[in-house]
C-alpha positions as CSV (number, residue, x, y, z in Angstrom):
1,X,0.1,-0.1,0.1
2,X,3.0,2.7,0.9
3,X,4.4,1.9,-2.8
4,X,1.1,2.3,-4.1
5,X,0.5,5.4,-2.3
6,X,4.0,6.9,-3.2
7,X,3.4,6.0,-7.1
8,X,-0.3,8.1,-7.0
9,X,1.4,11.0,-5.0
10,X,4.4,11.1,-8.0
11,X,2.0,10.7,-10.6
12,X,-0.3,13.4,-9.2
13,X,3.1,15.8,-9.0
14,X,4.0,15.2,-12.1
15,X,0.7,16.2,-13.6
16,X,0.3,19.2,-11.8
17,X,4.0,20.3,-13.1
18,X,2.7,19.4,-16.8
19,X,-0.3,21.4,-16.2
20,X,1.4,24.5,-14.7
21,X,4.0,24.4,-17.6
22,X,1.3,24.2,-20.0
23,X,-0.4,27.0,-18.6
24,X,2.5,29.4,-18.8
25,X,3.5,27.8,-22.3
26,X,3.8,31.4,-24.2
27,X,3.2,31.9,-28.1
28,X,6.3,32.7,-29.9
29,X,6.9,36.2,-31.0
30,X,7.1,37.5,-34.9
31,X,9.9,39.4,-36.0
32,X,9.9,41.6,-39.2
33,X,11.9,44.6,-40.7
34,X,10.0,47.8,-42.5
35,X,10.7,48.5,-45.4
36,X,12.4,45.1,-45.6
37,X,15.5,43.8,-44.2
38,X,18.0,44.5,-47.2
39,X,18.9,48.2,-46.4
40,X,21.4,50.4,-48.3
41,X,24.0,52.2,-45.8
42,X,22.6,55.4,-44.1
43,X,18.7,54.7,-44.3
44,X,16.4,54.0,-41.6
45,X,15.1,50.6,-40.8
46,X,12.1,49.3,-38.4
47,X,12.4,46.4,-36.7
48,X,8.9,45.0,-35.4
49,X,8.0,42.5,-32.9
50,X,4.7,40.8,-32.3
51,X,4.1,39.0,-29.3
52,X,0.4,38.9,-27.7
53,X,-1.9,41.2,-25.6
54,X,-0.7,41.0,-22.4
55,X,2.9,41.2,-22.6
56,X,4.8,44.1,-20.2
57,X,7.8,44.2,-21.9
58,X,9.7,43.5,-25.2
59,X,13.5,42.9,-25.6
60,X,15.2,43.2,-29.1
61,X,18.4,40.7,-29.3
62,X,21.4,41.5,-31.2
63,X,23.8,38.5,-31.8
64,X,22.1,36.9,-28.6
65,X,22.5,39.9,-26.5
66,X,20.1,42.9,-25.4
67,X,20.2,45.7,-28.0
68,X,17.0,47.5,-26.9
69,X,13.8,47.1,-24.6
70,X,10.5,48.6,-24.7
71,X,8.2,48.5,-21.4
72,X,4.5,48.9,-21.2
73,X,3.7,52.6,-20.8
74,X,-0.2,52.3,-19.8
75,X,-2.6,49.8,-19.1
76,X,-3.3,49.8,-23.3
77,X,-2.6,46.9,-25.1
78,X,0.8,45.9,-26.3
79,X,0.8,43.3,-28.7
80,X,3.5,44.3,-30.7
81,X,6.3,47.1,-30.9
82,X,8.8,48.7,-33.2
83,X,12.5,49.5,-32.4
84,X,13.8,52.1,-34.9
85,X,17.1,52.1,-36.0
86,X,17.8,55.4,-37.9
87,X,20.6,54.7,-39.8
88,X,22.1,51.5,-41.1
89,X,25.8,50.8,-40.5
90,X,28.2,48.0,-40.7
91,X,27.6,48.0,-36.8
92,X,24.1,47.7,-36.8
93,X,23.9,44.7,-39.4
94,X,23.6,41.0,-38.1
95,X,21.1,38.9,-36.6
96,X,18.2,39.8,-34.4
97,X,15.5,38.4,-32.7
98,X,13.0,39.3,-29.7
99,X,11.2,38.2,-26.7
100,X,8.7,39.5,-24.5
101,X,7.5,39.2,-21.0
102,X,3.9,38.4,-20.0
103,X,3.4,38.2,-16.1
104,X,6.5,36.3,-14.8
105,X,7.3,34.5,-17.7
106,X,9.1,35.2,-20.9
107,X,8.5,33.7,-24.2
108,X,11.0,31.7,-26.2
109,X,12.9,33.5,-28.8
110,X,11.5,34.6,-32.1
111,X,13.1,33.3,-35.3
112,X,16.0,35.1,-36.5
113,X,15.5,38.1,-38.7
114,X,18.9,38.8,-40.4
115,X,19.5,42.6,-41.0
116,X,21.8,43.2,-44.3
117,X,23.5,46.3,-44.7
118,X,24.4,47.3,-48.6
119,X,26.5,49.9,-50.2
120,X,29.7,48.7,-48.8
121,X,31.5,47.7,-52.0
122,X,31.7,48.8,-55.5
123,X,29.2,47.9,-58.1
124,X,29.2,44.5,-59.5
125,X,27.9,44.0,-62.7
126,X,25.0,41.5,-63.7
127,X,24.4,39.5,-67.1
128,X,22.4,36.8,-68.3
129,X,23.1,33.8,-70.9
130,X,21.8,33.3,-73.5
131,X,20.1,36.5,-73.3
132,X,17.2,38.3,-71.2
133,X,14.4,36.8,-73.4
134,X,14.0,33.3,-73.4
135,X,10.7,30.7,-73.5
136,X,9.9,28.1,-71.2
137,X,12.1,25.2,-71.0
138,X,15.4,26.7,-71.6
139,X,18.5,27.1,-69.2
140,X,19.9,30.7,-68.2
141,X,22.7,31.6,-66.4
142,X,23.1,34.7,-64.4
143,X,27.0,36.2,-64.5
144,X,27.7,38.5,-61.5
145,X,31.2,40.4,-61.2
146,X,32.9,42.4,-59.0
147,X,36.4,43.6,-59.7
148,X,36.8,44.3,-55.7
149,X,38.4,41.0,-54.3
150,X,35.4,39.1,-52.7
151,X,34.3,35.7,-52.5
152,X,30.6,35.7,-52.0
153,X,27.7,36.6,-54.2
154,X,23.6,37.1,-54.0
155,X,21.5,36.8,-56.5
156,X,18.2,38.7,-55.7
157,X,14.6,38.8,-57.4
158,X,12.9,41.6,-56.8
159,X,9.2,40.7,-55.2
160,X,7.4,40.4,-52.1
161,X,8.5,36.6,-51.2
162,X,12.2,36.8,-52.5
163,X,15.1,35.4,-50.7
164,X,18.7,35.7,-52.1
165,X,20.8,32.8,-53.7
166,X,24.1,32.5,-52.5
167,X,27.4,31.2,-54.5
168,X,31.0,31.3,-53.9
169,X,33.6,32.4,-56.1
170,X,37.0,34.4,-56.8
171,X,35.7,38.0,-58.3
172,X,32.6,36.4,-59.9
173,X,29.8,33.3,-59.7
174,X,27.9,32.0,-61.9
175,X,23.5,31.3,-60.9
176,X,22.1,28.6,-63.2
177,X,18.3,28.5,-63.5
178,X,17.6,25.3,-65.0
179,X,14.0,24.6,-66.8
180,X,12.9,28.1,-66.8
181,X,9.2,29.0,-66.6
182,X,7.2,32.1,-66.5
183,X,7.6,32.3,-63.0
184,X,11.1,33.6,-63.1
185,X,10.2,36.2,-65.3
186,X,11.0,39.5,-63.2
187,X,14.0,42.0,-62.3
188,X,17.1,40.8,-61.1
189,X,20.1,42.3,-59.1
190,X,23.1,40.7,-57.7
191,X,25.7,41.7,-54.9
192,X,29.0,41.1,-53.7
193,X,30.4,40.3,-50.1
194,X,32.8,39.1,-47.8
195,X,30.0,39.2,-44.8
196,X,26.7,37.7,-44.9
197,X,25.4,41.0,-43.5
198,X,27.2,43.6,-45.4
199,X,26.8,43.7,-48.8
200,X,28.0,45.7,-52.1
201,X,26.2,48.5,-53.7
202,X,23.5,46.4,-55.9
203,X,24.1,46.2,-59.7
204,X,22.2,47.5,-62.6
205,X,18.9,45.8,-62.9
206,X,18.4,43.2,-65.5
207,X,15.0,42.2,-66.3
208,X,14.3,38.5,-67.5
209,X,11.1,37.9,-69.9
210,X,10.0,34.5,-70.4
211,X,7.6,33.4,-73.2
212,X,5.2,30.4,-72.5
213,X,5.1,27.9,-74.8
214,X,1.6,27.0,-76.4
215,X,-0.1,24.6,-73.8
216,X,2.4,25.5,-70.8
217,X,1.1,24.7,-67.5
218,X,2.2,26.8,-64.4
219,X,2.5,30.2,-65.0
220,X,1.8,31.9,-61.9
221,X,3.8,35.0,-63.0
222,X,0.7,37.0,-62.5
223,X,1.1,36.8,-58.9
224,X,1.5,40.6,-57.4
225,X,4.9,41.5,-56.3
226,X,5.9,44.9,-54.8
227,X,9.2,46.7,-56.0
228,X,12.2,46.6,-53.8
229,X,14.6,49.8,-53.5
230,X,18.5,48.7,-52.8
231,X,19.7,52.3,-53.9
């Protein structure tokens, strides 16, 4: 009987701890940058962090360390806050995240936000072969070249959901795209860098035009995009 009683007490304690833990599990915050996360040197950027309405304090972390904080100034709602960086520099470029405090409990960190500063090196040149006007199914290759010594290159298509492609090379890099589709239509730029967070000035834009073959399926090129400024 004593062993049974002990087992029941242990089970009750474990259940109590689980319920308490679940009760205080906070939603992970989200983090984003406006106007975007790739900012020319000297331009301002605002980092937003969104948690829950009951949050009373937000911390912005830079490279894992406290960078700035915002506390509740009244009894109003505080489900999101903003942290303004007045001018992007090499020292403000890097990886950010945020957390918030609700009651006595801190949330887990948000997913990381990589903030990039551009304009730190010369202007690269960008070209595309066999040319900027192709048909569906062809292969194209973007060539990015930068005379200044560098070893990392990024190719970026302007648009709402675009993420940069990365290639390594001495002074230049190639970005092949196989079996191209109308979804690849758009304006491209490239950057050179020695640092993931500090890029060169952008290349001149290259506009890729893709003609769909008759009966081609999968043309989602009409999806809305928004222009992005890197100058």
